[in-house]
N, C-alpha and C positions, 0 to 999 in steps of 0.2 A: 826405183827411182829417178827423180828426172837427174836433167843436164844440171839445174840451181841444188839439187839439193848434196851433190857429188863436188862440186865447189867448193859451197860450205864449207864441206865437210874436211874436203882437201883446206880451206885453207885455216881453220881452227888448227888442224893438226900440223900445220908449218909454224905457227903461231905457238904452237907449245915446247916444238923443240925449239924455234929460233929463243926463246926464251931462257933455256937449259933443261926445259923438262920439268922446270919447278911448278909446286901447288899453288895456290890463294896462299895458303897458313906457312908457310918458309916464306913465304915472300913479307908477309905481314910483320914475322919476327925479326925482319933484319930493322926495322927503326929503334926496335927497344934496346936490342945490341945497340946502338947509338948514342941513349935516353943518357946513358951518364954520363959522356964526355959531354955531350952537352950543358948539361948541369952543374956540372964542374967551371967547364968556360964560363957564369956568369954568375960571378959571387953575389949581387945582390938580390939572388933569389934564395939564394942556399937559408938554411935551416939556422934556429937557436942550436938542437940537436935536442931539445925539446920534444916529447911525441906530443902532437895533434890532440887538443881537449876532446874527449867525447863530450857533441854538443844536447845529444840527446840529457846527459844530466844537468845542463842549466836551465833556470826556470828565469827568467827575467824579472814575469811577477813578482820574485820570489829574492832575488840578487836587491832590487829597486821596487819594494812595494808602493802598490798606490799610491798610498797613505804619503809614502817620504816622495813621491813624485810629487804630488799634489806641494805638499807644505812646498820643495825645490822652485816647482814654476810660479807659486808666491798665490796658487789660486780654490776652488773647492772644485773634488773628484766631483762629474759630470759623468762616467760608466766604471764598472767593478767586472777589470778586464778579466779575459777567463786565463788560471794559475796553469802550470803544467807543463809551456812552450820554448824553445828558444827564442819566442817575441815577446813583447811587451807591446801593448798598446793603450797612450794615458789622455783622456779627454777631459780639463780644465776649466774653471770654468773663472775668467779671472775680468774682471772689472766691467762683468757686464755681457763680455766678448767668451768662445767658447777659443781655444785653445787646443793641438794635438801635439801629442810626442811617441815616438817610438822608438822601443828599445830592443834591440836583434841581434843574436850569436851569427856568427858564419864561421866556413870555414877564409882560414887567408889565401889561397890559391889568386882567387880572382881578386882580389884588391890587393895584393902582391902583386903579380899582370898583371895589371890596368895601371899601375903606379909608374912602369917600368915607362911606360908609353906615355904617359902625361908632361908635361913641360911645366916647370912651377911654380907657374900661376896657373895654369888649370888642374893643377893638385888641390888649390885653395891657399889659406891661415892654415901655417901650423900651430899645433896647440903644444905643448911643451909639455911635462908629468904625467903622459898618458902614454903606459907601454914604450912600446921599442919605437914607435913615427905616430902620429897623428895628425888631420885635417880637417878643418869645417870651409863648408864653403855658400854660398849662398844658391841652395836647389831652384832650377830652371823646370819647366813655365810657369813653375808653383813661387808666393810666400813663402820665405820660410828659410828654413838652415840642413845640411845636411853636413854630419860630422861621419869621417872612417877614422879609427883607432886600431893598430896593427898591433901582434909579439907576431913578429915574422915565422912562421912556417909554426906554427901554436895556433892560436884562434883573432879572427876578426869580433870586432864592434862596431854597429854603426847603430846609429842616431841620428833622431829624423825634431825637428818640432818647428814651429812658430818665431822661437826667438833664438838666440847665438846664446844667452849669458845662461837661462836655465837649463840650455842644450848640452851643454859644455858644465856642468855641476852636475847631470843624470851622469854624466859619462864619467866621469873620477869617482863619483859614489862606486858606481858600476867596478871601472876597474881597481878601486880597492875593494872589494868584497870578492871579484877572479883572480886566484894567483895566478 
């Protein structure tokens, strides 16, 4: 063994002893012991007590059918989106131009955390009557709008589209059909 290896091994042993001899798994467990206290100190992120929704059970194209979407958007359906997924995309011809809209369900945690960091202006325009809270805003850098609807601790609904009014109506129909 050369001198460099001896010094390296000695430094490693001193480091382990100085840290109290704890292994990585023991140290990794420490933050999770603090998690309940952290969660309790953030009431805005608290759940409503309802269990989260099974996303796999939500079939967006069945909740808002392509034909219903075309009627709400006010045009002719140009695609038959595949059913059976938690999101659905609708392409509709309106006055000779194609418009696209998308509905998607997801876990709410990411959206809740994002809203915690955003100012009132960054969240967008509040939309009332859609679960716990909802915000619509222009989509950047593209044209169109994005709407996020939350049932805190349970479910998030995202709707994207070219025009704001049909976007909100698609969300209203979806929210009415998902408990």
